[in-house]
C-alpha positions in Angstrom: 91.5 116.9 99.1 94.2 117.5 96.4 93.4 120.7 94.6 91.7 120.4 91.2 90.8 116.7 91.6 87.4 115.1 92.1 87.1 113.4 95.6 87.4 110.1 93.9 90.6 110.9 92.0 92.1 112.7 95.1 91.4 109.5 97.1 93.3 107.4 94.5 96.3 109.7 94.3 96.4 109.9 98.1 96.4 106.0 98.4 99.2 105.4 96.0 102.6 104.8 97.7 104.4 107.6 96.0 108.0 108.6 96.8 110.1 111.3 95.5 112.1 110.3 92.4 109.7 107.7 91.3 108.7 106.9 87.7 105.0 106.4 87.5 102.6 105.4 84.6 99.0 106.4 84.7 97.1 104.0 82.5 94.0 105.7 81.0 95.1 109.2 82.0 92.0 110.9 80.2 92.6 114.8 80.3 95.5 114.3 82.8 94.1 115.5 86.1 95.7 112.8 88.2 98.8 112.7 86.1 99.4 116.4 86.6 98.8 116.0 90.5 101.4 113.2 90.7 103.9 115.0 88.7 103.7 117.8 91.3 104.6 115.4 94.1 107.3 113.4 92.6 110.2 115.8 93.0 112.8 114.5 90.7 110.5 111.8 89.3 108.5 111.5 86.1 105.0 110.4 85.3 103.9 109.0 81.9 100.2 109.3 81.1 98.9 106.9 78.4 95.5 106.8 77.0 94.0 105.1 73.8 92.0 108.2 72.9 93.6 110.9 70.9 91.0 113.4 72.2 92.1 112.7 75.8 95.7 112.9 75.0 95.0 116.3 73.3 93.2 117.5 76.4 96.1 116.3 78.6 98.6 118.1 76.4 96.8 121.3 76.9 96.3 120.9 80.6 99.7 119.7 81.3 101.6 122.1 79.2 103.8 123.3 82.1 104.7 119.9 83.3 105.4 118.7 79.8 107.7 121.7 79.3 109.5 121.1 82.5 110.0 117.4 81.6 108.2 116.0 84.7 105.5 114.6 82.7 105.1 112.9 79.4 102.0 111.6 77.3 101.6 108.8 74.8 98.7 107.8 72.8 98.6 104.0 73.1 96.2 101.3 74.3 97.5 99.7 77.3 97.5 96.2 75.7 99.8 97.6 73.0 102.0 99.6 75.4 105.9 99.1 75.2 108.7 101.1 76.5 110.5 103.2 73.9 114.1 102.5 72.9 116.3 103.6 75.8 113.2 104.4 78.1 113.9 103.5 81.7 111.5 101.2 83.6 108.8 102.6 85.9 108.4 102.0 89.6 104.6 102.1 89.7 101.5 102.0 87.4 98.0 102.6 88.3 94.6 102.7 86.4 91.3 104.1 87.3 88.2 103.0 85.5 90.2 101.2 82.7 88.1 98.4 81.1 91.1 96.3 80.3 92.0 96.2 83.9 88.8 96.3 85.9 87.2 93.3 84.4 85.0 94.8 81.7 87.3 93.7 78.8 89.1 90.6 80.0 90.8 89.7 76.8 92.4 93.2 76.6 93.4 92.7 80.2 95.1 89.4 79.5 97.1 91.1 76.7 97.8 94.3 78.9 99.2 92.6 82.0 102.4 91.3 80.5 103.0 94.7 78.8 102.6 96.4 82.2 104.9 94.0 83.9 107.6 94.4 81.1 107.5 98.3 81.6 108.0 98.1 85.3 111.1 97.5 87.3 111.5 94.1 89.0 109.9 95.5 92.2 107.4 97.7 90.2 103.8 97.7 91.5 100.4 97.9 89.6 97.3 99.4 91.4 93.8 99.3 89.9 90.8 101.2 91.0 88.4 99.0 92.7 86.3 101.4 94.7 88.3 100.9 97.9 89.8 103.0 96.2 92.7 100.8 95.1 93.9 97.2 95.0 97.3 96.0 94.1 97.6 93.4 91.3 100.4 90.9 91.3 102.4 90.7 88.3 104.5 87.7 89.5 103.0 85.5 86.7 104.4 87.8 84.0 107.9 88.3 85.4 110.7 86.1 84.6 
């Protein structure tokens, strides 16, 4: 198990096809436990944690202070269905979400709005993984790519 993570989050992180130098988005990062664990493994990469909750982002800022200072991690308060890259921000290689209602079927309308946003934030070969209890399933973004 990855130190500091629940067994479920450790299984999710272990299942992701992470490589050094990757740029990764965690959608619904909460207090940043998985975001921080991934930042530690990306050597030369970067992880962005996004969450709609100001409280979650405040908790993540506190928990991830060293990674934020080192530039290996950044955080942004935004709902996934409203997410866009900032001016000059490079595309990401991978995005993942654990228990995010917009992507796990609990809030389908938000999901319909979120998927094109995620596709636009990822590189042409970028991949999206959603927690489905297995622990992950890959979601095709082909319909939202030009």
